[in-house]
C-alpha positions as CSV (number, residue, x, y, z in Angstrom):
1,M,50.9,-127.4,-93.3
2,P,54.3,-125.5,-94.8
3,D,57.4,-126.8,-94.0
4,V,58.6,-125.0,-90.6
5,T,62.5,-124.1,-90.8
6,K,64.5,-124.7,-87.1
7,I,64.7,-121.3,-86.7
8,E,60.9,-120.6,-86.9
9,Y,60.5,-123.5,-84.6
10,N,62.7,-122.4,-82.3
11,K,60.8,-118.9,-82.4
12,R,57.9,-121.1,-81.6
13,I,58.7,-122.9,-78.9
14,D,60.7,-119.4,-77.0
15,F,57.3,-118.4,-77.6
16,I,55.2,-121.6,-75.7
17,I,57.7,-120.8,-73.0
18,E,57.6,-116.9,-72.5
19,L,53.4,-117.4,-71.9
20,I,54.6,-119.8,-69.2
21,L,57.0,-118.2,-67.2
22,N,54.7,-114.7,-67.8
23,G,51.8,-117.2,-65.6
24,V,50.2,-118.7,-68.9
25,N,50.0,-121.8,-67.6
26,Q,46.2,-122.8,-69.3
27,R,45.8,-125.5,-72.5
28,R,43.8,-123.3,-73.9
29,F,45.4,-120.0,-73.8
30,I,49.0,-121.2,-75.1
31,I,46.2,-122.3,-78.2
32,Q,45.0,-119.1,-78.2
33,N,48.2,-116.9,-78.6
34,I,50.2,-119.2,-80.5
35,T,47.0,-120.0,-83.5
36,D,47.0,-116.3,-82.9
37,K,50.4,-115.3,-83.6
38,Y,51.6,-118.8,-86.2
39,N,49.2,-120.7,-88.4
40,I,49.6,-124.3,-87.6
41,K,47.4,-126.9,-85.9
42,E,46.5,-127.8,-82.4
43,S,48.5,-131.4,-82.4
44,Q,51.9,-129.1,-83.0
45,I,50.7,-126.8,-80.1
46,D,49.9,-129.5,-78.0
47,K,53.6,-131.2,-79.2
48,D,55.1,-127.8,-78.7
49,I,54.3,-127.8,-75.0
50,R,55.3,-130.6,-73.9
51,V,58.7,-129.7,-75.6
52,A,58.5,-126.1,-73.5
53,R,57.0,-127.6,-70.8
54,D,60.3,-130.5,-70.7
55,I,63.4,-127.9,-71.6
56,L,61.6,-126.1,-68.5
57,A,62.1,-129.1,-66.4
58,E,65.5,-129.7,-67.2
59,S,66.6,-126.3,-66.7
60,I,64.7,-126.1,-62.8
61,N,66.6,-130.0,-62.4
62,L,69.9,-127.8,-63.4
63,Q,69.9,-124.7,-61.7
64,R,68.7,-127.2,-58.7
65,D,71.6,-129.3,-58.6
66,D,73.8,-126.3,-58.8
67,K,72.0,-124.5,-56.1
68,I,72.9,-128.0,-53.8
69,S,76.6,-127.6,-55.6
70,D,77.0,-124.5,-54.1
71,L,75.6,-125.3,-50.8
72,L,77.9,-127.9,-49.9
73,S,81.0,-126.2,-51.3
74,R,80.3,-123.2,-49.1
75,Y,79.7,-125.9,-46.3
76,D,83.2,-127.8,-47.0
77,F,84.9,-123.9,-46.9
78,L,83.5,-123.3,-43.7
79,Y,84.1,-126.6,-42.9
80,H,87.6,-126.6,-43.8
81,K,88.0,-123.2,-42.3
82,N,86.7,-124.0,-38.8
83,L,89.0,-126.8,-39.0
84,K,92.1,-124.9,-38.9
85,I,90.9,-122.6,-36.2
86,Q,90.5,-125.6,-34.4
87,D,86.6,-125.1,-33.4
88,Y,86.0,-128.9,-33.7
89,R,82.2,-127.6,-31.9
90,E,81.6,-125.5,-35.0
91,C,82.8,-128.6,-37.5
92,R,80.7,-131.7,-35.8
93,S,77.4,-128.9,-36.4
94,I,78.4,-128.2,-39.7
95,L,78.8,-132.1,-40.3
96,D,75.2,-132.8,-39.3
97,S,74.0,-130.3,-40.7
98,L,75.7,-131.6,-43.8
99,S,74.2,-135.4,-42.7
100,K,70.9,-134.2,-43.3
101,L,71.0,-132.3,-46.0
102,G,72.5,-135.7,-47.8
103,G,69.1,-137.6,-45.9
104,L,71.8,-139.6,-43.8
105,A,70.9,-138.6,-40.8
106,E,67.4,-140.2,-39.4
107,P,64.5,-138.2,-41.1
108,N,62.5,-135.6,-38.6
109,K,58.9,-137.2,-37.5
110,I,56.0,-134.8,-37.0
111,E,53.5,-135.9,-34.3
112,H,50.1,-136.3,-35.0
113,S,46.6,-136.2,-33.4
114,G,46.5,-140.1,-34.4
115,G,49.1,-141.2,-33.3
116,V,50.9,-141.1,-36.8
117,N,54.5,-140.6,-37.8
118,I,54.9,-139.2,-40.7
119,P,59.0,-138.7,-42.5
120,I,60.1,-135.4,-43.5
121,T,62.0,-136.3,-46.8
122,S,65.4,-134.1,-47.9
123,W,66.6,-132.9,-50.9
124,N,68.3,-136.2,-51.2
125,D,65.1,-138.7,-51.1
126,S,63.4,-136.7,-54.4
127,K,66.0,-137.3,-57.0
128,E,65.5,-140.7,-58.0
């Protein structure tokens, strides 16, 4: 295999990311598209697919963290606005919503026909 420059490698990874984002998720279709465009071994394509999926996963986590931060900022803004006009009922409602979102409140439970209660987890529970 010829030496690959960083630019060529990044183009290949970007191409795989583009394929995945366009719905080409199966390994065999990705390999087919890559082999049509680049002259590399299947084992290298597997490594590139792994790198591309890691990049996408990290991007999703960062976007999720940004959304959570935005949401918390908006709640904070609303809380202070309502506190300023002495709307304590709305302040309490905001605090209740924040405690539910942050996983501080007791999780909601769903009653199933077998009498089993399954808790619904919050966004805070999935972040480990």
